[in-house]
C-alpha positions as a Markdown table, in Angstrom:
| # | Residue | x | y | z |
|---|---|---|---|---|
| 1 | Met | 0.0 | 0.1 | 0.2 |
| 2 | Thr | 1.3 | 3.3 | -0.9 |
| 3 | Ile | -0.4 | 5.5 | 2.0 |
| 4 | Phe | 2.6 | 6.9 | 3.8 |
| 5 | Val | 0.7 | 10.2 | 5.2 |
| 6 | Thr | -1.8 | 9.3 | 7.9 |
| 7 | Lys | -3.9 | 12.0 | 9.8 |
| 8 | Gly | -2.2 | 13.4 | 12.8 |
| 9 | Asp | 1.2 | 13.6 | 11.0 |
| 10 | Ala | 3.2 | 16.5 | 10.9 |
| 11 | Pro | 2.1 | 18.3 | 7.6 |
| 12 | Leu | 4.7 | 17.8 | 4.6 |
| 13 | Thr | 5.2 | 20.6 | 2.2 |
| 14 | Pro | 4.1 | 20.0 | -1.6 |
| 15 | Val | 7.7 | 19.5 | -2.5 |
| 16 | Gln | 8.4 | 16.7 | 0.4 |
| 17 | Leu | 4.9 | 14.9 | -0.4 |
| 18 | Glu | 6.2 | 14.8 | -4.2 |
| 19 | Lys | 9.7 | 13.7 | -3.4 |
| 20 | Arg | 8.3 | 11.0 | -1.2 |
| 21 | Ala | 6.1 | 9.9 | -3.9 |
| 22 | Gln | 8.6 | 9.8 | -6.4 |
| 23 | Thr | 10.9 | 8.1 | -4.2 |
| 24 | Tyr | 8.2 | 5.2 | -3.7 |
| 25 | Ile | 7.6 | 5.0 | -7.5 |
| 26 | Lys | 11.3 | 4.6 | -8.0 |
| 27 | Arg | 11.9 | 2.0 | -5.5 |
| 28 | Ser | 8.8 | -0.1 | -6.4 |
| 29 | Trp | 9.5 | 0.4 | -10.4 |
| 30 | Pro | 13.0 | 1.4 | -11.1 |
| 31 | Glu | 13.6 | 3.5 | -14.2 |
| 32 | Gln | 14.6 | 0.1 | -16.5 |
| 33 | Asn | 11.8 | -1.8 | -15.5 |
| 34 | Arg | 9.5 | 1.0 | -16.2 |
| 35 | Glu | 10.8 | 1.5 | -19.6 |
| 36 | Gln | 10.5 | -2.1 | -20.3 |
| 37 | Ser | 7.0 | -2.1 | -19.5 |
| 38 | Ile | 6.1 | 0.7 | -21.5 |
| 39 | Arg | 8.1 | -0.8 | -24.7 |
| 40 | Lys | 6.3 | -4.1 | -24.3 |
| 41 | Gly | 3.0 | -2.5 | -23.8 |
| 42 | Asp | 2.1 | -5.0 | -21.3 |
| 43 | Gly | 0.3 | -2.3 | -19.0 |
| 44 | Leu | 2.0 | -3.5 | -15.6 |
| 45 | Phe | 3.5 | 0.1 | -15.2 |
| 46 | Asp | 0.1 | 1.5 | -16.3 |
| 47 | Ala | -1.8 | -0.3 | -13.7 |
| 48 | Phe | 0.8 | 0.3 | -11.1 |
| 49 | Met | 0.3 | 4.1 | -11.8 |
| 50 | Ala | -3.5 | 3.9 | -11.6 |
| 51 | Ala | -3.3 | 2.5 | -8.1 |
| 52 | Phe | -0.7 | 4.7 | -6.9 |
| 53 | Ser | -2.7 | 7.7 | -8.3 |
| 54 | Ala | -5.7 | 6.7 | -6.0 |
| 55 | Asn | -3.5 | 5.8 | -3.0 |
| 56 | His | -1.5 | 9.3 | -3.7 |
| 57 | Ala | -4.8 | 11.1 | -3.7 |
| 58 | Val | -5.2 | 9.9 | -0.2 |
| 59 | Asn | -1.8 | 10.8 | 0.8 |
| 60 | Thr | -2.7 | 14.5 | -0.5 |
| 61 | Ala | -5.9 | 14.7 | 1.2 |
| 62 | Asn | -4.3 | 13.4 | 4.7 |
| 63 | Asn | -1.5 | 16.0 | 4.3 |
| 64 | Thr | -4.1 | 18.7 | 3.6 |
| 65 | Phe | -6.0 | 17.4 | 6.9 |
| 66 | Asn | -2.7 | 17.9 | 8.9 |
| 67 | Trp | -2.0 | 21.4 | 7.7 |
| 68 | Gln | -5.8 | 22.2 | 8.6 |
| 69 | Leu | -4.8 | 20.4 | 11.9 |
| 70 | Leu | -1.6 | 22.2 | 12.7 |
| 71 | Glu | -3.3 | 25.7 | 11.3 |
| 72 | Tyr | -6.3 | 24.9 | 13.9 |
| 73 | Arg | -4.1 | 24.3 | 16.9 |
| 74 | Lys | -1.9 | 27.3 | 16.3 |
| 75 | Ala | -5.0 | 29.3 | 16.4 |
| 76 | Thr | -6.7 | 27.7 | 19.4 |
| 77 | Ala | -3.6 | 28.3 | 21.2 |
| 78 | Arg | -3.4 | 32.1 | 20.0 |
| 79 | Leu | -7.1 | 32.5 | 21.2 |
| 80 | Ala | -6.1 | 31.1 | 24.6 |
| 81 | Arg | -3.6 | 33.9 | 25.2 |
| 82 | Tyr | -5.2 | 36.8 | 27.2 |
| 83 | Arg | -6.5 | 39.8 | 25.3 |
| 84 | Leu | -4.1 | 42.7 | 25.6 |
| 85 | Ala | -6.9 | 45.4 | 26.2 |
| 86 | Asp | -8.5 | 43.4 | 29.2 |
| 87 | Gly | -5.2 | 42.2 | 30.8 |
| 88 | Arg | -5.1 | 38.9 | 32.9 |
| 89 | Pro | -6.1 | 38.5 | 36.7 |
| 90 | Glu | -3.8 | 36.9 | 39.1 |
| 91 | Gln | -4.0 | 33.1 | 39.0 |
| 92 | Ser | -3.0 | 30.5 | 41.3 |
| 93 | Phe | -2.7 | 26.6 | 40.8 |
| 94 | Glu | -1.3 | 23.8 | 42.7 |
| 95 | Glu | 0.6 | 20.6 | 41.6 |
| 96 | Pro | 1.9 | 17.5 | 44.1 |
| 97 | Thr | 5.4 | 17.7 | 44.9 |
| 98 | Gly | 5.8 | 13.9 | 45.3 |
| 99 | Glu | 6.6 | 14.4 | 49.0 |
| 100 | Tyr | 4.2 | 13.2 | 51.9 |
| 101 | Asp | 3.6 | 14.9 | 55.3 |
| 102 | Ala | 3.8 | 12.7 | 58.6 |
| 103 | Asp | 0.0 | 12.0 | 58.1 |
| 104 | Gly | 0.3 | 10.6 | 54.5 |
| 105 | Asn | -1.4 | 13.6 | 52.6 |
| 106 | Glu | 0.6 | 14.8 | 49.7 |
| 107 | Ile | 2.3 | 18.1 | 49.7 |
| 108 | Met | 1.3 | 20.4 | 47.4 |
| 109 | Gln | 3.1 | 23.1 | 45.8 |
| 110 | Thr | 1.3 | 26.3 | 45.3 |
| 111 | Trp | 2.3 | 28.6 | 42.0 |
| 112 | Thr | 1.2 | 31.9 | 41.2 |
| 113 | Ile | 0.9 | 33.8 | 37.9 |
| 114 | Ala | 1.0 | 37.7 | 38.4 |
| 115 | Ala | -1.7 | 39.7 | 37.0 |
| 116 | Ile | -1.0 | 41.8 | 34.0 |
| 117 | Glu | -2.9 | 45.2 | 33.5 |
| 118 | Pro | -4.9 | 45.8 | 30.8 |
| 119 | Leu | -3.2 | 47.9 | 28.2 |
| 120 | His | -4.5 | 51.7 | 27.6 |
| 121 | Ser | -7.1 | 51.5 | 24.6 |
| 122 | Glu | -5.3 | 54.9 | 23.3 |
| 123 | Val | -1.7 | 56.2 | 23.2 |
| 124 | Glu | -0.5 | 59.6 | 22.3 |
| 125 | Glu | 1.2 | 59.9 | 18.9 |
| 126 | Thr | 3.3 | 62.5 | 17.7 |
| 127 | Thr | 3.7 | 63.5 | 14.3 |
| 128 | Tyr | 5.7 | 66.3 | 12.2 |
| 129 | Asp | 5.1 | 68.2 | 9.2 |
| 130 | Asp | 7.3 | 69.4 | 6.8 |
| 131 | Leu | 8.4 | 72.2 | 8.8 |
| 132 | Gly | 9.1 | 70.4 | 11.9 |
| 133 | Asn | 6.4 | 71.3 | 14.0 |
| 134 | Ala | 5.0 | 68.5 | 16.2 |
| 135 | Thr | 1.4 | 67.6 | 16.6 |
| 136 | Thr | 0.2 | 65.2 | 19.3 |
| 137 | Ala | -3.2 | 63.1 | 19.0 |
| 138 | Met | -4.6 | 60.0 | 20.8 |
| 139 | Val | -4.8 | 57.3 | 18.5 |
| 140 | Pro | -6.1 | 53.5 | 19.1 |
| 141 | Asn | -3.2 | 51.6 | 21.1 |
| 142 | Pro | -1.3 | 50.0 | 17.9 |
| 143 | Ala | -0.6 | 46.6 | 20.2 |
| 144 | Ile | -4.3 | 46.1 | 21.1 |
| 145 | Val | -5.1 | 46.6 | 17.3 |
| 146 | Gln | -2.4 | 44.2 | 16.3 |
| 147 | Asp | -3.6 | 41.8 | 19.0 |
| 148 | Asp | -7.2 | 42.0 | 18.1 |
| 149 | Ala | -6.4 | 41.6 | 14.0 |
| 150 | Glu | -4.5 | 38.2 | 15.0 |
| 151 | Arg | -7.4 | 37.1 | 17.2 |
| 152 | Ala | -9.8 | 37.6 | 14.6 |
| 153 | Ala | -7.7 | 35.7 | 12.3 |
| 154 | Ala | -7.3 | 32.6 | 14.6 |
| 155 | Gln | -10.8 | 32.7 | 15.2 |
| 156 | Ala | -11.6 | 32.7 | 11.2 |
| 157 | Val | -9.3 | 29.8 | 11.2 |
| 158 | Val | -11.3 | 28.0 | 14.0 |
| 159 | Asp | -14.4 | 28.9 | 12.1 |
| 160 | Ala | -13.5 | 27.3 | 8.8 |
| 161 | Ala | -12.0 | 24.2 | 10.3 |
| 162 | Pro | -13.7 | 21.0 | 8.9 |
| 163 | Gln | -15.4 | 19.0 | 12.2 |
| 164 | Asp | -13.1 | 15.9 | 11.5 |
| 165 | Val | -10.1 | 18.3 | 12.2 |
| 166 | Val | -11.6 | 20.0 | 15.3 |
| 167 | Ser | -12.6 | 16.4 | 16.5 |
| 168 | Leu | -9.1 | 15.0 | 16.4 |
| 169 | Ala | -7.5 | 18.3 | 17.7 |
């Protein structure tokens, strides 16, 4: 069977996919055997290529799925990050240390992640005219604008993801 890309694998570039396909063809049907089959007109190489083409369509579809899965995972990771305009409250969590006290209770380690204040929605921007005169104006915070744009792009990827990608992720 010539299916060498399975769902969940690391995605291949189109060049890598084609190189693997060509390597498989060359290994299965060396050039000399291909030429001989074509010259004889026995149809053996043609039959091999017909079967290979069907399996290669599966490889290509699986590889497309793997790219979608990678992009979906990146997008969900991006959306999991806090929004710069909202900040992040202090977070605490506990994890076991692997040690036990005299009563046999597992000792827990408490970790605290500091709060992050939200960014100001506007910042002061100074521009200069041709004569060097400064003009100051309040503009939307570029960091928030970029953050919101990245989040919107990530949300678009999540919304467009096929259900089988979402299920595997």
